[in-house]
DSSP file (Angstrom, degrees, kcal/mol; ACC not computed):
  #  RESIDUE AA STRUCTURE BP1 BP2  ACC     N-H-->O    O-->H-N    N-H-->O    O-->H-N    TCO  KAPPA ALPHA  PHI   PSI    X-CA   Y-CA   Z-CA
    1    1 A M              0   0    0      0, 0.0     2,-0.1     0, 0.0     3,-0.1   0.000 360.0 360.0 360.0 139.3   15.5   -4.1    4.8
    2    2 A M        -     0   0    0      1,-0.1     2,-0.2     3,-0.0     3,-0.0  -0.323 360.0 -82.2 -84.0 170.0   16.9   -3.0    1.4
    3    3 A E        -     0   0    0     -2,-0.1    51,-0.5     1,-0.1     2,-0.3  -0.559  52.3-108.8 -70.8 137.8   15.2   -0.7   -1.0
    4    4 A I  E     -A   53   0A   0     -2,-0.2     2,-0.4    49,-0.1    49,-0.2  -0.527  31.6-148.9 -71.5 131.7   12.7   -2.5   -3.2
    5    5 A Q  E     -A   52   0A   0     47,-2.8    47,-2.4    -2,-0.3     2,-0.5  -0.892   4.6-155.3-106.3 132.0   13.9   -2.9   -6.8
    6    6 A Y  E     +A   51   0A   0     -2,-0.4     2,-0.3    45,-0.2    45,-0.2  -0.917  23.6 163.7-110.3 129.8   11.4   -3.0   -9.7
    7    7 A T  E     -A   50   0A   0     43,-1.9    43,-3.1    -2,-0.5     2,-0.6  -0.992  45.1-114.5-145.9 146.3   12.4   -4.7  -12.9
    8    8 A L  E     +A   49   0A   0     -2,-0.3    41,-0.2    41,-0.2    39,-0.0  -0.763  40.1 178.5 -75.3 125.0   11.0   -6.2  -16.1
    9    9 A E    >   +     0   0    0     39,-3.2     3,-1.6    -2,-0.6    40,-0.1  -0.599  15.9 165.5-135.9  72.6   11.8   -9.9  -15.7
   10   10 A P  T 3  S+     0   0    0      0, 0.0    -1,-0.1     0, 0.0    35,-0.1   0.715  77.2  57.5 -64.4 -20.1   10.5  -11.9  -18.6
   11   11 A G  T 3  S+     0   0    0     37,-0.1    32,-0.1     2,-0.0    31,-0.0   0.179  73.5 151.3 -96.0  18.2   12.7  -14.9  -17.6
   12   12 A L    <   -     0   0    0     -3,-1.6     2,-0.2     1,-0.1    30,-0.0  -0.201  49.2-114.9 -52.7 136.1   11.2  -15.3  -14.1
   13   13 A A     >  -     0   0    0      1,-0.1     4,-2.0    29,-0.0     3,-0.4  -0.510  11.6-131.5 -75.9 140.2   11.3  -18.9  -12.9
   14   14 A A  H  > S+     0   0    0      1,-0.2     4,-2.8     2,-0.2     5,-0.2   0.823 106.1  59.4 -61.0 -33.0    8.0  -20.7  -12.3
   15   15 A C  H  > S+     0   0    0      2,-0.2     4,-2.1     1,-0.2    -1,-0.2   0.884 107.3  45.9 -66.8 -36.7    9.2  -21.9   -8.9
   16   16 A E  H  > S+     0   0    0     -3,-0.4     4,-2.3     2,-0.2    -2,-0.2   0.909 112.3  51.3 -68.8 -41.9    9.7  -18.3   -7.7
   17   17 A F  H  X S+     0   0    0     -4,-2.0     4,-2.6     1,-0.2    -2,-0.2   0.927 110.3  49.8 -57.8 -47.3    6.4  -17.3   -9.2
   18   18 A R  H  X S+     0   0    0     -4,-2.8     4,-2.1     1,-0.2    -2,-0.2   0.928 109.4  50.5 -59.0 -48.0    4.7  -20.2   -7.3
   19   19 A S  H  X S+     0   0    0     -4,-2.1     4,-2.4     1,-0.2    -1,-0.2   0.897 112.2  47.2 -60.2 -41.3    6.3  -19.3   -4.0
   20   20 A L  H  X S+     0   0    0     -4,-2.3     4,-1.8     2,-0.2     6,-0.3   0.908 107.7  55.4 -68.6 -41.2    5.2  -15.7   -4.3
   21   21 A L  H  X>S+     0   0    0     -4,-2.6     6,-2.7     1,-0.2     4,-0.7   0.922 112.5  43.9 -55.9 -43.6    1.6  -16.7   -5.2
   22   22 A I  H ><5S+     0   0    0     -4,-2.1     3,-0.8     1,-0.2    -1,-0.2   0.917 112.8  50.8 -67.4 -44.2    1.5  -18.7   -2.1
   23   23 A A  H 3<5S+     0   0    0     -4,-2.4    57,-2.3     1,-0.2    58,-0.2   0.719 113.9  45.8 -67.2 -20.6    3.1  -16.0    0.1
   24   24 A S  H 3<5S-     0   0    0     -4,-1.8    -1,-0.2    55,-0.3    54,-0.2   0.554 108.3-121.1 -97.2  -9.7    0.6  -13.4   -1.2
   25   25 A T  T X<5S+     0   0    0     -3,-0.8     3,-1.6    -4,-0.7     4,-0.2   0.248  89.5 108.8  78.3  -6.6   -2.5  -15.6   -0.9
   26   26 A L  G > < +     0   0    0     -5,-0.5     3,-2.2    -6,-0.3    -4,-0.2   0.748  61.2  78.5 -66.1 -20.1   -3.2  -15.2   -4.6
   27   27 A G  G > >S+     0   0    0     -6,-2.7     3,-0.9     1,-0.3     5,-0.5   0.710  76.5  72.0 -59.4 -20.4   -2.2  -18.9   -4.7
   28   28 A E  G < 5S+     0   0    0     -3,-1.6    -1,-0.3    -7,-0.3    -2,-0.2   0.730 108.5  33.7 -65.5 -21.1   -5.7  -19.7   -3.4
   29   29 A R  G < 5S+     0   0    0     -3,-2.2    -1,-0.2    -4,-0.2    -2,-0.2   0.143 110.6  73.5-122.1  17.6   -7.0  -18.7   -6.9
   30   30 A R  T < 5S-     0   0    0     -3,-0.9     2,-2.3    -4,-0.1     3,-0.2  -0.927  90.1-104.4-130.2 156.0   -4.1  -19.9   -9.1
   31   31 A P  T > 5 +     0   0    0      0, 0.0     3,-2.0     0, 0.0     7,-0.3  -0.360  53.2 156.8 -78.8  64.0   -3.0  -23.4  -10.2
   32   32 A V  T 3 < +     0   0    0     -2,-2.3     3,-0.1    -5,-0.5   -10,-0.1   0.688  67.1  62.8 -66.2 -17.5    0.0  -23.5   -7.8
   33   33 A E  T 3  S+     0   0    0     -3,-0.2     2,-0.6     1,-0.2    -1,-0.3   0.573  94.9  66.9 -81.0  -7.9    0.0  -27.3   -7.9
   34   34 A D    <>  +     0   0    0     -3,-2.0     4,-2.0     1,-0.2     3,-0.3  -0.799  58.0 176.2-118.0  87.5    0.8  -27.3  -11.6
   35   35 A I  H  > S+     0   0    0     -2,-0.6     4,-2.2     1,-0.2    -1,-0.2   0.820  80.7  56.5 -63.5 -33.2    4.3  -25.9  -12.1
   36   36 A E  H  > S+     0   0    0      2,-0.2     4,-2.1     1,-0.2    -1,-0.2   0.901 107.8  48.0 -65.4 -39.8    4.2  -26.5  -15.9
   37   37 A R  H  > S+     0   0    0     -3,-0.3     4,-2.4     2,-0.2    -2,-0.2   0.903 110.3  51.7 -67.3 -40.7    1.0  -24.4  -16.2
   38   38 A L  H  X S+     0   0    0     -4,-2.0     4,-2.0    -7,-0.3    -2,-0.2   0.905 109.0  51.3 -60.6 -40.9    2.6  -21.7  -14.1
   39   39 A D  H  X S+     0   0    0     -4,-2.2     4,-2.7     2,-0.2    -2,-0.2   0.910 109.2  49.6 -63.3 -42.0    5.6  -21.7  -16.5
   40   40 A R  H  X S+     0   0    0     -4,-2.1     4,-2.0     1,-0.2    -2,-0.2   0.890 107.9  55.0 -63.0 -38.8    3.3  -21.4  -19.5
   41   41 A M  H  X S+     0   0    0     -4,-2.4     4,-0.6     1,-0.2    -1,-0.2   0.909 112.3  43.4 -59.9 -42.3    1.5  -18.5  -17.8
   42   42 A L  H >< S+     0   0    0     -4,-2.0     3,-0.9     1,-0.2    -2,-0.2   0.931 113.0  49.8 -69.2 -46.3    4.9  -16.7  -17.5
   43   43 A R  H 3< S+     0   0    0     -4,-2.7    -2,-0.2     1,-0.2    -1,-0.2   0.805 111.7  49.1 -66.3 -28.9    6.2  -17.5  -21.0
   44   44 A A  H 3< S+     0   0    0     -4,-2.0    -1,-0.2    -5,-0.2    -2,-0.2   0.568  89.6 103.4 -87.7  -8.8    2.9  -16.3  -22.6
   45   45 A A    <<  -     0   0    0     -3,-0.9    19,-0.2    -4,-0.6     3,-0.1  -0.424  59.9-153.4 -72.9 148.1    2.9  -13.0  -20.7
   46   46 A D  S    S+     0   0    0     17,-1.9     2,-0.4     1,-0.3    18,-0.2   0.764  82.3  29.4 -88.7 -30.1    3.9   -9.8  -22.5
   47   47 A L  E     + B   0  63A   0     16,-2.2    16,-2.9   -38,-0.1     2,-0.5  -0.991  56.6 177.0-135.9 126.7    5.0   -8.0  -19.3
   48   48 A I  E     - B   0  62A   0     -2,-0.4   -39,-3.2    14,-0.2     2,-0.5  -0.955  10.6-175.9-126.5 111.5    6.4   -9.4  -16.1
   49   49 A V  E     -AB   8  61A   0     12,-2.7    12,-2.4    -2,-0.5     2,-0.3  -0.924   8.9-165.3-107.7 128.6    7.3   -6.7  -13.6
   50   50 A T  E     -AB   7  60A   0    -43,-3.1   -43,-1.9    -2,-0.5     2,-0.4  -0.815  15.6-151.4-114.8 155.4    8.9   -7.9  -10.4
   51   51 A A  E     -AB   6  59A   0      8,-2.5     7,-2.9    -2,-0.3     8,-1.5  -0.996  22.7-174.7-120.4 127.1    9.6   -6.3   -7.0
   52   52 A R  E     -AB   5  57A   0    -47,-2.4   -47,-2.8    -2,-0.4     2,-0.8  -0.971  28.0-155.2-129.1 140.3   12.6   -7.6   -5.1
   53   53 A D  E >  S-AB   4  56A   0      3,-2.5     3,-1.7    -2,-0.4     2,-0.4  -0.897  83.3 -52.1-104.9  95.5   14.1   -7.0   -1.7
   54   54 A G  T 3  S-     0   0    0     -2,-0.8   -49,-0.1   -51,-0.5    -2,-0.0  -0.619 123.2 -21.8  66.6-124.9   17.6   -8.0   -2.5
   55   55 A E  T 3  S+     0   0    0     -2,-0.4     2,-0.4    -3,-0.1    -1,-0.3   0.625 116.0 105.3 -86.7 -15.4   17.3  -11.4   -4.1
   56   56 A R  E <   -B   53   0A   0     -3,-1.7    -3,-2.5     1,-0.1     2,-0.6  -0.531  69.4-135.7 -76.5 123.1   13.9  -12.1   -2.5
   57   57 A L  E     +B   52   0A   0     -2,-0.4    -5,-0.2    -5,-0.2     3,-0.1  -0.670  35.0 162.6 -74.7 118.5   10.9  -11.9   -4.9
   58   58 A V  E     +     0   0A   0     -7,-2.9    21,-2.5    -2,-0.6     2,-0.3   0.492  58.2  16.7-118.5  -8.5    8.3   -9.9   -2.9
   59   59 A G  E     -BC  51  78A   0     -8,-1.5    -8,-2.5    19,-0.2     2,-0.3  -0.988  55.3-172.2-162.4 154.9    5.9   -8.8   -5.7
   60   60 A I  E     -BC  50  77A   0     17,-2.5    17,-2.4    -2,-0.3     2,-0.4  -0.996  12.0-165.0-150.2 146.0    4.9   -9.4   -9.3
   61   61 A S  E     -BC  49  76A   0    -12,-2.4   -12,-2.7    -2,-0.3     2,-0.5  -0.995  14.4-171.4-124.9 124.0    2.7   -7.9  -12.0
   62   62 A R  E     +BC  48  75A   0     13,-2.6    13,-1.8    -2,-0.4    12,-1.4  -0.976  15.1 173.4-119.7 122.4    2.0  -10.3  -14.9
   63   63 A A  E     -BC  47  73A   0    -16,-2.9   -16,-2.2    -2,-0.5   -17,-1.9  -0.912  30.4-148.1-134.8 155.5    0.2   -8.7  -17.9
   64   64 A I  E     + C   0  72A   0      8,-2.3     8,-3.1    -2,-0.3     2,-0.3  -0.988  36.8 158.4-118.8 127.8   -0.9   -9.4  -21.4
   65   65 A T  E     - C   0  71A   0     -2,-0.4     6,-0.2     6,-0.2    40,-0.0  -0.976  50.3-147.8-150.2 158.5   -0.9   -6.4  -23.8
   66   66 A D        -     0   0    0      4,-1.7     5,-0.1    -2,-0.3    -1,-0.1   0.342  46.7-130.9-103.0   0.9   -0.8   -5.2  -27.4
   67   67 A F  S    S+     0   0    0      3,-0.6    35,-0.2     1,-0.1    36,-0.1   0.580  94.0  60.7  62.2  12.8    1.1   -2.1  -26.2
   68   68 A S  S    S+     0   0    0      2,-0.3    -1,-0.1    34,-0.1     3,-0.1   0.538 117.2   3.8-141.0 -17.6   -1.3    0.2  -28.1
   69   69 A F  S    S+     0   0    0      1,-0.4    35,-2.5    35,-0.1     2,-0.3   0.562 117.9  17.7-139.5 -43.3   -4.9   -0.2  -26.8
   70   70 A C  E     - d   0 104A   0     33,-0.3    -4,-1.7    29,-0.1    -3,-0.6  -0.976  42.6-169.2-142.4 154.1   -5.2   -2.5  -23.9
   71   71 A C  E     -Cd  65 105A   0     33,-2.6    35,-3.1    -2,-0.3     2,-0.8  -0.923  13.5-156.0-141.7 112.4   -3.2   -4.2  -21.1
   72   72 A Y  E     -Cd  64 106A   0     -8,-3.1    -8,-2.3    -2,-0.4     2,-1.2  -0.819   7.1-152.8 -93.6 111.7   -4.8   -6.9  -19.0
   73   73 A L  E     +Cd  63 107A   0     33,-3.3    35,-0.5    -2,-0.8   -10,-0.2  -0.722  21.0 175.1 -84.4  98.6   -3.1   -7.1  -15.7
   74   74 A S  E     +     0   0A   0    -12,-1.4     2,-0.4    -2,-1.2    -1,-0.2   0.852  61.0  26.5 -79.1 -37.6   -3.7  -10.8  -14.9
   75   75 A D  E     +C   62   0A   0    -13,-1.8   -13,-2.6     2,-0.0     2,-0.4  -0.991  53.5 171.4-133.5 126.9   -1.8  -11.2  -11.7
   76   76 A L  E     +C   61   0A   0     -2,-0.4     2,-0.4   -15,-0.2   -15,-0.2  -0.959  20.2 165.2-129.6 113.8   -0.8   -8.7   -9.1
   77   77 A A  E     -C   60   0A   0    -17,-2.4   -17,-2.5    -2,-0.4     2,-0.4  -0.994  17.1-178.3-137.0 134.8    0.7  -10.3   -6.0
   78   78 A V  E     -C   59   0A   0     -2,-0.4   -19,-0.2   -19,-0.2     5,-0.1  -0.999  40.1-104.6-131.0 130.6    2.6   -9.0   -3.1
   79   79 A D    >>  -     0   0    0    -21,-2.5     3,-2.5    -2,-0.4     4,-0.5  -0.249  30.8-124.3 -49.3 132.3    4.0  -11.1   -0.3
   80   80 A V  G >4 S+     0   0    0    -57,-2.3     3,-1.1     1,-0.3    -1,-0.1   0.842 111.4  59.6 -52.3 -37.3    1.8  -10.7    2.8
   81   81 A A  G 34 S+     0   0    0      1,-0.2    -1,-0.3   -58,-0.2    -2,-0.1   0.643 111.0  41.6 -67.7 -13.6    4.9   -9.7    4.8
   82   82 A Y  G <4 S+     0   0    0     -3,-2.5     3,-0.5   -24,-0.2     5,-0.4   0.328  87.5 119.7-115.2   3.8    5.5   -6.8    2.4
   83   83 A Q    <<  +     0   0    0     -3,-1.1    -3,-0.0    -4,-0.5    -4,-0.0  -0.274  62.6  37.0 -71.7 160.3    1.9   -5.5    1.9
   84   84 A R  S    S+     0   0    0      1,-0.0    -1,-0.2     0, 0.0    -4,-0.0   0.782  88.9  99.6  68.0  32.1    0.8   -2.0    2.8
   85   85 A R  S    S-     0   0    0     -3,-0.5    -2,-0.1     0, 0.0    -1,-0.0   0.250 101.8-100.4-124.4   8.2    4.2   -0.5    1.7
   86   86 A G  S  > S+     0   0    0      3,-0.0     4,-2.2     4,-0.0     5,-0.2   0.529  86.4 124.5  86.6   5.8    3.1    0.8   -1.8
   87   87 A I  H  > S+     0   0    0     -5,-0.4     4,-2.6     2,-0.2     5,-0.2   0.920  72.7  48.9 -68.0 -43.9    4.6   -2.2   -3.7
   88   88 A G  H  > S+     0   0    0      2,-0.2     4,-2.2     1,-0.2    -1,-0.2   0.931 112.2  48.8 -60.6 -45.8    1.3   -3.1   -5.4
   89   89 A K  H  > S+     0   0    0      1,-0.2     4,-2.4     2,-0.2    -1,-0.2   0.917 112.2  48.5 -59.7 -44.0    0.7    0.5   -6.5
   90   90 A R  H  X S+     0   0    0     -4,-2.2     4,-2.7     2,-0.2    -1,-0.2   0.887 108.5  53.6 -66.9 -38.0    4.3    0.7   -7.8
   91   91 A L  H  X S+     0   0    0     -4,-2.6     4,-2.2     2,-0.2    -1,-0.2   0.908 109.9  48.6 -60.9 -40.9    4.0   -2.6   -9.7
   92   92 A I  H  X S+     0   0    0     -4,-2.2     4,-2.8     2,-0.2    -2,-0.2   0.930 111.5  49.5 -63.7 -45.3    0.8   -1.2  -11.4
   93   93 A E  H  X S+     0   0    0     -4,-2.4     4,-2.5     1,-0.2    -2,-0.2   0.908 112.1  47.7 -59.8 -43.4    2.6    2.0  -12.3
   94   94 A E  H  X S+     0   0    0     -4,-2.7     4,-2.2     2,-0.2    -1,-0.2   0.867 112.4  49.7 -67.3 -36.3    5.6    0.1  -13.7
   95   95 A T  H  X S+     0   0    0     -4,-2.2     4,-2.3    -5,-0.2    -2,-0.2   0.932 112.0  47.6 -66.1 -45.8    3.2   -2.1  -15.7
   96   96 A Q  H  X S+     0   0    0     -4,-2.8     4,-1.8     1,-0.2    -2,-0.2   0.906 111.3  51.2 -62.2 -42.2    1.3    0.9  -17.1
   97   97 A R  H  < S+     0   0    0     -4,-2.5    -1,-0.2     1,-0.2    -2,-0.2   0.925 112.4  45.9 -60.3 -45.7    4.6    2.6  -18.0
   98   98 A A  H  < S+     0   0    0     -4,-2.2    -1,-0.2     1,-0.2    -2,-0.2   0.848 111.6  51.5 -68.2 -34.5    5.8   -0.4  -19.9
   99   99 A A  H  < S-     0   0    0     -4,-2.3    -1,-0.2    -5,-0.1    -2,-0.2   0.802 114.3-122.2 -73.1 -28.7    2.5   -0.9  -21.7
  100  100 A G    ><  -     0   0    0     -4,-1.8     3,-1.4    -5,-0.2    -1,-0.1  -0.058  19.7 -79.9 103.3 156.4    2.5    2.7  -22.8
  101  101 A D  T 3  S+     0   0    0      1,-0.3    -1,-0.1    -4,-0.1   -33,-0.1   0.671 122.4  59.9 -65.8 -19.2    0.2    5.7  -22.5
  102  102 A R  T 3  S+     0   0    0    -35,-0.2     2,-0.4    -3,-0.2    -1,-0.3   0.597  88.8  87.2 -86.9 -10.4   -2.1    4.5  -25.3
  103  103 A A  S <  S-     0   0    0     -3,-1.4     2,-0.4    -7,-0.2   -33,-0.3  -0.768  72.0-137.5 -96.4 131.5   -3.0    1.3  -23.5
  104  104 A T  E     -d   70   0A   0    -35,-2.5   -33,-2.6    -2,-0.4     2,-0.5  -0.726  21.5-131.2 -81.1 130.1   -5.9    1.1  -21.0
  105  105 A L  E     -d   71   0A   0     -2,-0.4     2,-0.4   -35,-0.2   -33,-0.2  -0.733  25.9-170.4 -85.7 129.1   -5.0   -1.0  -18.0
  106  106 A I  E     +d   72   0A   0    -35,-3.1   -33,-3.3    -2,-0.5     2,-0.3  -0.958   7.6 173.8-122.9 136.3   -7.6   -3.6  -17.1
  107  107 A L  E     -d   73   0A   0     -2,-0.4     2,-0.6   -35,-0.2   -33,-0.1  -0.999  26.2-146.3-145.7 138.1   -7.7   -5.8  -14.0
  108  108 A T        -     0   0    0    -35,-0.5     2,-0.2    -2,-0.3    -2,-0.0  -0.939  32.9-135.4-102.3 118.3  -10.1   -8.2  -12.4
  109  109 A A        -     0   0    0     -2,-0.6     5,-0.1     1,-0.1    -2,-0.0  -0.447   9.4-119.1 -79.2 142.6   -9.8   -7.9   -8.6
  110  110 A A    >>  -     0   0    0     -2,-0.2     3,-2.0     1,-0.1     4,-0.6  -0.540  36.9-111.2 -66.6 144.9   -9.6  -10.7   -6.2
  111  111 A P  G >4 S+     0   0    0      0, 0.0     3,-0.9     0, 0.0     4,-0.2   0.856 117.5  50.9 -51.5 -40.6  -12.6  -10.5   -3.8
  112  112 A A  G 34 S+     0   0    0      1,-0.2     3,-0.2     2,-0.1     4,-0.0   0.663 111.7  49.1 -72.3 -14.9  -10.5   -9.5   -0.8
  113  113 A A  G X> S+     0   0    0     -3,-2.0     3,-1.7     1,-0.1     4,-1.0   0.404  75.2 103.9-105.4   1.3   -8.7   -6.7   -2.8
  114  114 A E  T << S+     0   0    0     -3,-0.9     3,-0.2    -4,-0.6    -1,-0.1   0.826  80.8  52.4 -56.5 -34.6  -11.7   -4.9   -4.3
  115  115 A G  T 3> S+     0   0    0     -4,-0.2     4,-0.6    -3,-0.2    -1,-0.3   0.669 100.3  65.1 -75.1 -16.1  -11.5   -2.1   -1.8
  116  116 A Y  H X> S+     0   0    0     -3,-1.7     4,-0.7     1,-0.2     3,-0.6   0.907  90.8  60.2 -72.7 -44.1   -7.8   -1.5   -2.6
  117  117 A Y  H ><>S+     0   0    0     -4,-1.0     5,-2.2     1,-0.3     3,-0.9   0.846 100.0  51.9 -64.4 -40.3   -8.0   -0.4   -6.2
  118  118 A P  H >45S+     0   0    0      0, 0.0     3,-1.5     0, 0.0    -1,-0.3   0.862 103.8  61.7 -62.0 -31.3  -10.2    2.7   -5.8
  119  119 A K  H <<5S+     0   0    0     -4,-0.6    -2,-0.2    -3,-0.6    -3,-0.1   0.752 105.1  46.5 -65.7 -24.0   -7.8    3.9   -3.2
  120  120 A I  T <<5S-     0   0    0     -3,-0.9    -1,-0.3    -4,-0.7    -3,-0.1   0.230 128.2 -93.7-105.1  14.1   -5.0    4.0   -5.7
  121  121 A G  T < 5S+     0   0    0     -3,-1.5     2,-0.2     1,-0.3    -2,-0.1   0.541  74.9 143.0  94.5   7.5   -7.0    5.8   -8.4
  122  122 A M      < -     0   0    0     -5,-2.2     2,-0.4     1,-0.0    -1,-0.3  -0.575  44.7-130.0 -82.1 147.7   -8.4    3.0  -10.5
  123  123 A K        -     0   0    0     -2,-0.2     2,-0.3     2,-0.0    -1,-0.0  -0.798  16.1-123.0 -99.8 136.2  -12.0    3.3  -11.8
  124  124 A H        -     0   0    0     -2,-0.4    -1,-0.0     2,-0.0     0, 0.0  -0.593  21.8-165.5 -77.2 135.6  -14.6    0.5  -11.4
  125  125 A Q        -     0   0    0     -2,-0.3     3,-0.2     1,-0.1    -1,-0.0  -0.938   8.2-173.6-123.4 106.3  -16.1   -0.8  -14.6
  126  126 A P        +     0   0    0      0, 0.0     2,-0.8     0, 0.0    -1,-0.1   0.538  67.7  84.4 -78.1  -4.2  -19.3   -2.8  -14.1
  127  127 A N        +     0   0    0      2,-0.0     2,-0.4     0, 0.0     0, 0.0  -0.306  58.9 126.7 -98.8  52.1  -19.6   -3.9  -17.8
  128  128 A C        -     0   0    0     -2,-0.8     2,-0.3    -3,-0.2     0, 0.0  -0.871  34.9-172.1-108.6 141.2  -17.2   -6.9  -17.8
  129  129 A W        -     0   0    0     -2,-0.4     2,-0.3     2,-0.0    -2,-0.0  -0.967   3.8-173.0-131.6 147.2  -18.3  -10.3  -19.0
  130  130 A T        -     0   0    0     -2,-0.3    -2,-0.0     2,-0.0     0, 0.0  -0.938  26.2-145.0-137.1 159.4  -16.4  -13.6  -18.8
  131  131 A I        -     0   0    0     -2,-0.3    -2,-0.0     0, 0.0     0, 0.0  -0.975  40.6-127.0-116.8 110.0  -16.5  -17.2  -20.0
  132  132 A P        -     0   0    0      0, 0.0     2,-0.0     0, 0.0    -2,-0.0  -0.152  23.3-102.4 -61.1 150.9  -15.1  -19.3  -17.1
  133  133 A R        -     0   0    0      1,-0.1     0, 0.0     2,-0.0     0, 0.0  -0.334  17.5-142.6 -65.8 153.4  -12.3  -21.8  -17.6
  134  134 A K              0   0    0      1,-0.1    -1,-0.1    -2,-0.0     0, 0.0   0.723 360.0 360.0 -88.6 -24.8  -13.2  -25.4  -17.8
  135  135 A L              0   0    0      0, 0.0    -1,-0.1     0, 0.0    -2,-0.0   0.323 360.0 360.0-128.8 360.0  -10.0  -26.5  -15.9
């Protein structure tokens, strides 16, 4: 196995994104059957940080930010075969670095991942409210 490379990759292809979502199990909660929607999700993101093992995409952080106050980390996905190697933590660190020290990083955890975030130093905030999507 090669050393994992972390890169800002704003031009990431939707088909690669889709494959990683499925390989990470995040695809269970994302519209993986709608490649056009996945492409719009990528094109509208402000930060896309990828983790690659050679050419293979093994992790992604997709975030929306103003680079001065807040950064919403919308997708954090690591291929199941690469989990428990620090890749998710490093993707978060790279996203935070790119967003800047003045931006608060905000993330909504997948139910199965809720126990992970306190272990890497993130603080739980119970005062979050949402309006669910219609589609």
